[in-house]
C-alpha positions in Angstrom: 0.0 0.0 0.0 1.5 3.3 -1.2 1.5 6.5 1.0 -1.4 8.1 -0.8 -3.5 4.9 -0.3 -2.5 4.8 3.4 -3.3 8.6 3.8 -6.8 8.1 2.3 -7.6 5.1 4.4 -6.4 6.8 7.5 -8.4 10.0 6.6 -11.6 7.9 5.9 -11.4 6.1 9.2 -10.7 9.3 11.1 -13.6 11.2 9.5 -16.0 8.3 10.1 -14.8 7.8 13.7 -15.0 11.6 14.4 -18.5 12.0 12.9 -20.0 8.8 14.5 -18.5 9.5 17.9 -18.9 13.1 18.0 -22.3 12.6 19.5 -21.1 10.3 22.0 -18.4 13.0 23.1 -21.3 15.5 23.5 -23.1 12.8 25.6 -20.3 12.6 27.9 -19.9 16.4 28.2 -23.6 16.5 29.0 -23.1 13.8 31.6 -20.3 15.8 33.3 -22.5 18.9 33.2 -25.3 17.0 34.9 -23.0 15.8 37.6 -21.5 19.3 38.3 -25.0 20.7 38.4 -26.8 17.9 40.5 -26.1 19.6 43.9 -27.3 23.0 42.6 -30.4 21.6 41.2 -31.1 20.0 44.5 -31.0 23.2 46.2 -33.4 24.6 43.6 -35.9 21.7 44.0 -38.0 23.9 46.5 -37.9 26.8 44.1 -39.3 24.5 41.4 -42.0 23.2 43.5 -43.0 26.8 44.5 -43.1 27.4 40.7 -45.5 24.4 40.1 -47.8 25.5 43.1 -47.7 29.3 42.4 -50.8 31.2 41.2 -48.9 33.7 39.1 -45.6 34.0 37.2 -43.6 36.0 39.7 -41.5 33.0 40.7 -40.8 31.9 37.3 -38.0 34.5 36.8 -36.0 32.9 39.5 -36.2 29.3 38.0 -33.5 27.7 35.9 -33.3 28.6 32.4 -35.1 32.0 32.6 -32.0 34.3 33.2 -31.7 34.8 29.5 -35.2 35.8 29.1 -35.0 38.0 32.0 -32.1 39.8 30.6 -33.8 40.2 27.2 -34.4 43.5 25.6 -38.0 43.6 26.6 -38.3 42.2 30.2 -41.9 43.0 30.3 -42.5 40.2 28.0 -42.1 37.7 30.9 -43.5 39.6 33.9 -47.0 39.8 32.1 -47.1 36.2 31.1 -49.8 34.6 32.8 -50.6 30.9 32.5 -47.1 29.5 32.8 -48.3 28.3 36.2 -50.0 24.9 36.6 -52.9 26.0 38.7 -56.0 24.8 37.1 -59.5 26.4 37.8 -62.1 24.1 38.9 -64.5 23.5 35.9 -68.0 24.8 36.3 -69.4 22.2 33.9 -68.8 18.5 33.3 -66.3 17.7 30.6 -67.5 16.9 27.2 -65.5 15.2 24.5 -65.6 16.0 20.8 -63.9 13.9 17.9 -62.7 14.9 14.6 -61.5 12.1 12.2 -60.3 11.6 8.7 -58.4 8.8 6.9 -55.0 9.8 8.6 -55.9 11.3 12.1 -58.4 11.1 14.8 -58.4 13.9 17.4 -60.2 13.8 20.8 -61.0 17.3 22.2 -62.3 18.4 25.6 -64.6 21.3 26.4 -62.2 22.0 29.4 -60.0 24.5 27.6 -61.1 23.6 24.0 -57.8 21.6 23.8 -56.7 18.2 22.0 -56.1 15.6 24.6 -55.4 12.7 22.3 -54.3 12.1 18.7 -54.3 8.8 17.0 -52.1 8.1 13.9 -54.6 5.9 11.8 -51.8 4.8 9.4 -49.1 3.9 11.8 -49.1 0.8 13.9 -47.8 0.7 17.4 -45.6 -2.4 16.7 -44.3 -4.2 13.5 -47.0 -5.5 11.4 -50.4 -4.4 10.0 -52.9 -2.4 12.2 -55.3 -4.8 14.2 -57.0 -5.2 17.3 -53.9 -6.8 18.8 -51.6 -4.3 17.1 -53.4 -0.8 17.4 -52.5 2.4 15.6 -50.1 4.9 17.4 -51.6 7.1 20.1 -50.2 10.3 21.3 -51.5 10.8 24.8 -51.5 14.6 25.4 -53.7 14.7 28.4 -50.6 15.8 30.7 -50.0 18.7 28.3 -52.8 19.3 25.9 -52.4 20.7 22.5 -53.9 24.1 21.8 -54.0 25.0 25.7 -54.3 28.7 26.0 -53.5 30.9 29.0 -52.6 34.4 29.8 -56.0 36.1 28.8 -58.3 37.2 31.7 -61.0 34.7 32.1 -59.1 32.1 29.9 -57.2 29.9 32.0 -56.0 26.4 31.0 -59.1 24.7 32.1 -61.7 27.4 31.1 -65.1 25.9 30.3 -66.3 26.0 26.5 -69.4 24.7 24.9 -69.6 23.0 21.5 -71.4 25.6 19.4 -70.9 23.7 16.1 -69.9 20.3 15.1 -69.4 19.1 11.7 -67.5 16.0 10.3 -64.3 17.9 9.9 -64.6 20.8 12.2 -65.8 21.8 15.7 -66.5 25.3 17.1 -65.9 26.1 20.8 -67.1 29.2 22.5 -67.3 31.0 25.8 -67.8 34.5 27.0 -64.2 35.4 25.9 -63.2 33.4 23.0 -64.5 31.6 19.8 -62.3 28.9 18.5 -63.0 27.1 15.3 -60.9 23.9 14.7 -60.8 22.2 11.3 -59.1 19.0 10.5 -57.5 19.0 7.1 -55.6 16.5 5.0 -51.8 15.9 5.6 -52.2 16.1 9.3 -52.9 19.8 9.3 -55.2 21.2 12.1 -56.3 24.7 11.1 -57.4 27.0 14.0 -59.2 30.4 13.8 -59.7 32.3 16.9 -61.8 35.6 17.7 -61.3 37.2 21.2 -64.1 39.2 22.9 -64.0 42.9 23.2 -63.4 42.6 26.8 -59.9 40.8 26.4 -57.2 43.4 26.8 -54.9 43.6 23.6 -51.8 43.8 25.7 -52.5 40.5 27.3 -49.4 38.0 27.0 -50.5 34.6 26.0 -49.1 31.0 26.1 -50.3 28.6 23.4 -49.3 25.0 23.9 -48.2 22.6 21.2 -48.7 19.5 23.2 -45.9 17.1 24.1 -43.9 14.4 22.7 -42.8 11.2 24.7 -39.7 8.9 24.3 -40.6 5.9 22.2 -39.5 2.3 22.7 -36.6 2.5 20.2 -33.2 2.6 21.8 -32.4 5.1 18.9 -35.5 7.4 19.8 -34.7 11.1 20.6 -36.6 14.0 22.0 -35.8 17.5 20.7 -37.3 20.9 20.0 -36.8 22.9 16.9 -37.7 26.6 16.2 -37.2 29.2 13.5 -35.5 32.3 14.8 -37.0 35.5 13.3 -33.8 37.5 13.8 -30.6 36.7 15.7 -28.2 39.1 17.2 -26.8 39.7 13.7 -30.3 40.3 12.2 -30.4 36.8 10.3 -33.2 34.2 10.6 -32.4 30.6 10.7 -33.4 27.4 12.3 -32.2 26.4 15.9 -32.1 22.8 16.9 -32.3 22.9 20.6 -31.2 19.4 21.2 -27.8 20.4 19.7 -26.9 23.5 21.5 -28.2 26.1 24.0 -29.8 25.9 27.6 -32.0 22.8 26.5 -29.1 20.6 25.4 -28.5 19.0 28.7 -32.4 18.2 29.2 -32.9 16.7 25.8 -32.0 13.4 24.2 -28.5 13.4 22.7 -26.3 10.7 21.1 -27.3 7.1 21.3 -29.8 5.6 23.7 -32.0 8.8 24.0 -30.5 10.1 27.2 -28.8 13.4 28.1 -26.3 11.7 30.5 -25.7 8.8 32.8 -24.8 10.6 36.0 -27.1 10.2 39.1 -30.1 12.3 38.8 -31.9 11.5 42.1 -31.4 15.0 43.3 -33.1 16.5 40.2 -36.7 17.5 40.2 -39.0 15.5 38.0 -40.0 18.5 35.9 -37.9 21.3 34.5 -39.2 24.5 32.9 -36.8 26.5 30.6 -37.7 29.8 29.0 -36.1 30.6 25.6 -36.3 34.2 24.6 -36.3 35.6 21.0 -39.1 35.8 18.5 -39.9 32.6 16.7 -42.0 32.2 13.5 -42.6 28.3 14.0 -42.0 25.8 16.9 -41.8 22.2 16.8 -41.5 19.3 19.4 -40.5 15.9 18.1 -39.3 12.5 18.7 -37.7 10.2 16.2 -40.6 9.8 13.9 -43.5 12.1 15.0 -43.8 15.8 15.5 -46.2 18.4 16.7 -45.4 22.0 15.1 -47.0 25.2 15.4 -46.7 27.6 12.3 -48.5 30.9 11.3 -48.4 32.5 14.8 -45.3 34.4 15.6 -44.2 34.1 19.2 -42.5 37.4 19.8 -41.5 36.4 23.4 -40.0 33.1 22.5 -41.2 30.0 24.1 -41.1 27.8 27.2 -40.1 24.2 27.2 -41.2 21.7 30.0 -39.1 18.5 30.3 -40.4 15.6 32.4 -37.6 13.0 33.3 -38.0 9.2 33.7 -38.3 8.8 37.6 -38.0 5.0 37.1 -34.4 5.4 36.2 -31.5 6.3 38.4 -29.7 8.3 35.6 -31.2 11.2 33.9 -33.4 10.2 30.9 -36.1 12.6 29.6 -39.5 10.9 29.4 -41.5 13.7 27.6 -41.1 17.2 26.3 -43.8 20.0 25.9 -43.5 23.5 24.6 -45.7 26.7 24.5 -45.3 29.6 22.2 -45.3 33.0 23.9 -46.8 36.1 22.5 -46.9 39.5 24.2 -50.1 40.9 22.7 -53.3 40.1 21.0 -53.9 41.3 17.5 -55.7 44.5 17.1 -58.4 42.8 15.0 -58.9 40.5 17.9 -58.7 37.7 15.4 -55.8 35.3 14.5 -55.3 32.1 12.7 -52.6 29.4 12.6 -51.9 25.7 11.8 -50.9 23.1 14.1 -49.3 20.1 12.4 -49.6 16.8 14.4 -48.2 13.7 12.5 -45.2 11.9 11.0 -41.8 13.4 10.4 -42.3 13.1 6.5 -40.4 15.4 4.3 -43.1 16.2 1.8 -45.7 17.1 4.3 -43.3 19.3 6.4 -41.8 21.0 3.2 -45.4 22.2 2.2 -45.7 23.9 5.6 -42.2 25.5 5.5 -40.9 23.0 8.2 -38.5 21.1 6.2 -35.7 21.7 8.7 -37.5 19.6 11.2 -35.9 16.7 9.3 -32.6 17.9 10.7 -30.4 16.9 7.8 -27.8 19.5 8.7 -25.1 20.6 6.2 -25.9 17.5 3.9 -29.6 18.6 3.3 -28.8 19.3 -0.3 -28.0 15.7 -0.7 -30.6 14.3 1.7 -33.6 15.9 0.1 -33.2 14.3 -3.2 -32.2 11.0 -1.6 -35.6 10.9 0.3 -37.3 11.8 -3.0 -35.6 9.0 -4.9 -36.4 6.4 -2.2 -40.0 7.2 -2.2 -40.1 7.1 -6.1 -38.6 3.6 -6.2 -41.1 2.6 -3.4 -44.0 3.9 -5.5 -42.9 1.6 -8.4 -42.4 -1.5 -6.2 -43.9 -1.0 -2.8 -41.2 -2.2 -0.6 -38.6 0.0 1.0 -36.0 -2.9 1.1 -36.3 -3.0 -2.8 -36.2 0.8 -2.9 -32.9 0.8 -1.1 -31.6 -1.9 -3.6 -32.6 0.3 -6.5 -31.2 3.5 -5.0 -27.8 1.4 -4.4 -27.8 0.4 -8.2 -28.4 4.1 -9.1 -25.5 5.4 -6.9 -23.2 2.9 -8.1 -24.1 3.7 -11.8 -23.5 7.3 -11.1 -20.2 6.7 -9.6 -19.1 4.0 -12.0 -17.0 6.0 -14.3 -15.1 7.5 -11.4 -14.6 4.2 -9.6 -13.6 2.5 -13.1 -11.1 5.1 -13.7 -9.7 5.0 -10.2 -9.4 1.2 -10.2 -7.6 1.2 -13.6 -5.4 4.0 -12.4 -4.4 1.8 -9.4 -3.5 -1.1 -11.7 -1.3 1.2 -13.7 0.4 2.3 -10.6 0.9 -1.3 -9.7 2.4 -1.9 -13.1 4.9 0.9 -12.9 6.2 -0.1 -9.5 9.4 -1.8 -10.7 10.3 1.3 -12.6 9.5 3.5 -9.6 11.7 1.5 -7.5 14.5 1.9 -9.9 14.2 5.7 -9.8 14.0 5.6 -6.1 17.2 3.4 -5.9 19.0 5.4 -8.6 18.3 9.0 -7.1 18.1 8.1 -3.3 20.8 10.8 -2.7 19.0 13.4 -4.9 15.5 14.0 -3.7 14.7 16.7 -6.0 15.7 14.8 -9.1 13.9 11.7 -7.8 10.7 13.8 -7.6 11.1 15.0 -11.1 11.8 11.6 -12.5 8.9 10.2 -10.6 6.5 12.7 -12.0 7.8 12.3 -15.5 7.2 8.6 -15.1 3.6 9.4 -14.1 3.1 11.6 -17.2 4.6 9.1 -19.6 2.2 6.4 -18.4 -0.7 8.8 -17.8 -1.1 7.9 -14.2 -2.5 10.1 -11.4 -1.3 8.9 -8.0 -4.3 10.5 -6.3 -7.0 9.0 -8.5 -7.6 6.2 -6.0 -8.5 8.6 -3.2 -11.4 10.4 -5.0 -14.0 7.7 -4.9 -13.7 7.2 -1.3 -13.8 10.8 -0.6 -16.8 11.2 -2.7 -18.6 8.3 -0.9 -18.2 9.9 2.6 -20.9 12.6 2.1 -23.0 10.1 0.5 -22.7 7.7 3.4 -23.3 10.5 6.0 -26.4 11.9 4.0 -27.8 8.3 3.8 -27.3 7.8 7.5 -29.1 11.0 8.2 -32.0 10.0 6.0 -32.3 6.4 7.3 -32.1 7.1 10.9 -35.1 9.7 10.9 -37.3 8.8 7.9 -40.7 7.8 9.1 -41.1 5.8 5.8 -38.6 3.0 7.1 -40.5 2.8 10.4 -41.4 -0.9 10.7 -40.7 -1.4 7.1 -40.1 -5.1 6.5 -37.7 -6.8 4.0 -37.1 -10.5 3.9 -36.0 -11.7 7.3 -35.9 -8.0 8.5 -39.0 -6.8 10.4 -37.9 -3.1 10.8 -35.4 -1.5 8.4 -34.9 1.6 10.7 -33.4 -0.7 13.5 -30.8 -3.5 13.6 -31.8 -6.9 12.6 -31.4 -8.2 16.3 -32.1 -11.9 15.4 -32.2 -14.3 18.4 -31.8 -11.2 20.7 -32.9 -13.2 23.8 -29.7 -15.3 23.8 -27.4 -13.8 21.2 -24.8 -11.2 22.6 -24.4 -7.5 21.4 -28.1 -7.0 21.2 -28.8 -9.9 18.7 -27.4 -11.4 15.6 -27.1 -9.0 12.7 -26.4 -10.6 9.4 -25.8 -7.8 7.1 -22.8 -6.3 8.8 -21.2 -9.8 8.8 -22.0 -10.1 5.1 -20.5 -6.6 4.4 -17.4 -7.6 6.2 -16.8 -10.6 4.1 -17.4 -8.5 0.8 -15.0 -5.9 2.2 -12.3 -8.5 2.5 -13.0 -9.9 -0.9 -13.0 -6.4 -2.4 -9.6 -5.8 -0.9 -8.3 -8.9 -2.5 -9.5 -7.7 -5.9 -8.4 -4.2 -5.7 -4.8 -3.7 -7.0 -2.4 -2.2 -4.6 1.3 -1.7 -4.3 3.8 -1.5 -1.5 4.6 -3.7 1.4 2.6 -7.0 1.2 2.5 -7.3 5.0 0.8 -4.0 5.3 -1.6 -4.8 2.7 -2.6 -8.0 4.5 -3.0 -6.1 7.8 -5.2 -3.6 6.2 -7.4 -6.3 4.6 -8.0 -7.5 8.1 -8.2 -4.1 10.1 -10.5 -2.2 7.8 -13.2 -4.9 7.5 -13.0 -5.2 11.3 -13.4 -1.5 11.8 -16.4 -1.4 9.6 -18.0 -4.4 11.3 -17.7 -2.7 14.7 -19.0 0.6 13.4 -22.0 -1.0 11.4 -23.1 -3.6 13.7 -25.8 -1.7 15.5 -26.7 0.6 12.7 -30.1 0.6 11.2 -30.5 -2.4 8.9 -31.4 -0.2 6.0 -27.9 1.4 6.1 -26.2 -1.9 6.5 -28.2 -3.2 3.5 -27.1 -0.2 1.3 -23.5 -0.5 2.2 -23.4 -4.3 1.8 -25.0 -4.1 -1.7 -22.6 -1.2 -2.5 -19.6 -3.2 -1.6 -21.0 -6.2 -3.5 -21.1 -3.9 -6.6 -17.5 -2.8 -5.9 -16.4 -6.5 -5.8 -18.1 -7.1 -9.1 -16.5 -4.1 -10.7 -13.0 -4.8 -9.4 -13.3 -8.5 -10.6 -14.6 -7.3 -14.1 -11.6 -4.9 -14.5 -9.0 -7.4 -13.3 -10.3 -9.9 -15.9 -10.5 -7.4 -18.8 -7.7 -5.2 -18.1 -4.4 -6.8 -19.0 -1.4 -4.8 -17.8 1.3 -3.8 -20.1 4.8 -4.5 -19.0 6.6 -1.2 -18.4 9.6 -2.6 -20.5 7.5 -3.8 -23.4 9.3 -3.4 -26.7 12.7 -3.0 -25.1 14.8 -6.1 -25.8 17.8 -6.9 -23.7 20.9 -7.6 -25.7 21.4 -11.1 -24.1 18.1 -12.1 -25.1 18.6 -11.3 -28.9 19.0 -14.3 -31.1 21.9 -13.7 -33.5 21.6 -15.1 -37.1 24.0 -17.9 -38.1 26.3 -17.1 -41.0 28.2 -19.3 -43.4 31.6 -18.3 -41.7 30.2 -19.4 -38.4 29.0 -22.8 -39.8 32.6 -23.5 -41.2 34.2 -22.9 -37.7 31.6 -25.2 -36.0 29.7 -22.3 -34.4 26.5 -22.8 -36.2 
């Protein structure tokens, strides 16, 4: 293996290790932060309890996470916010429930607050397999933090009584003396809300509108996070902010693998944390790995407040559910406003249409992830199976890269071909490095060889790999998508998990490892053979460890891509016959001299 090949192999390994384990490092930092702050939070437990039991918002400014809001440019945004407390008025009338339903979503409303208490995803099963009595559809229980809960307006606390003034198949109208709220259920998981406030409601009333909550799912790869779109930051620019990646919420939300913010002892921490995030937001979203509730069309000029409940059954800190409420400092002068609540799957097309595409959290590779999702869904529309769609997408990617990998492989064979001549130059000019370099590059030019050509295919595939990982880890289409023996392409295969170590038997990573060894054997290399043999063992083992617990969809893609690489390397090896460097140059001793008449006379013939 020559120096350039060693360099690119090392670079590939370092990039992948850095990228995969960066989140693990963040998780460790969060754990250390939790450990340092445990004692401080224990002393704040009483303050948090007072906040829960308070009847106003005076104590909120002293709670954790509100310092930034208190120091914002408009401190009155916080002091006038009513309804952040959890005190609930005693209803004057019995609770009545109303239901809206279409082919995608079923919503259960309560007249206590005109809120959504439960949402059922009619097209998504709770467990792998078809929806049935034994395998019901996914239910989002919002009773602990109802969606559309409104507070802050006099006479409209979180449990204010409403009556159902109108009820249709796709809409319901709630009214009381202060507010008329019409809720319409539309296609694509959209809930359109139109509100009209009574004349008696003050325009300067600060309101809090809840999006509801998301709970951590059963998948070990599940996450909890909050996203928002900042209207203008300190530089006057608007952009998305993923609060699970940075900021005051990072230590409370899920991070890295396993869906927890840290592993330190959390016994001293209160069960609930409230964190106020200042700054105007044009949309706000609360999500787990596959589902999201998002509010758009209503600007929260006072930021939002997040509520995080931790899992009290676990000794370490693990978030159990996350809720958020959009904060507005005043009612519109017209006393009427409308907005859209999205409550459904993290599906790129649906979120794109609402301007929420950044909820997919594809990061710097979004330009590659967006078309990748489209291609995956296109192939699935042709043959309705996402395993087949991944196979077709793998073929497409390999065809696109075929000219590049073909040229690279041929170039490596040429490099192997000129190795004897290269060694001669190195031996001849070992005392003159400058001349050695000149002769070496002249040799490359004469034989039309680029020593860096073998690096390019591996470098190009790194962003493809990372983009595909981002797509496959959060695309709801792959949730419980079956393929052959795989019951869920979004998770590892985990066969015989009850008795097999490492979380179960995963066949695809083992198959991929064997193919990687075979590809290394077919790929032409040069240099020290002992180093080559070592790399043939080390790299496949590295890939095996890295891929073993990845989603099976990603292992399927990489195994098939490696298989195509093996076929391509074998075909080039068979079809391409190297031309010896010294072809056409005949050594003097090997020339057969013609026999003359004089030579025959003297017995030399």
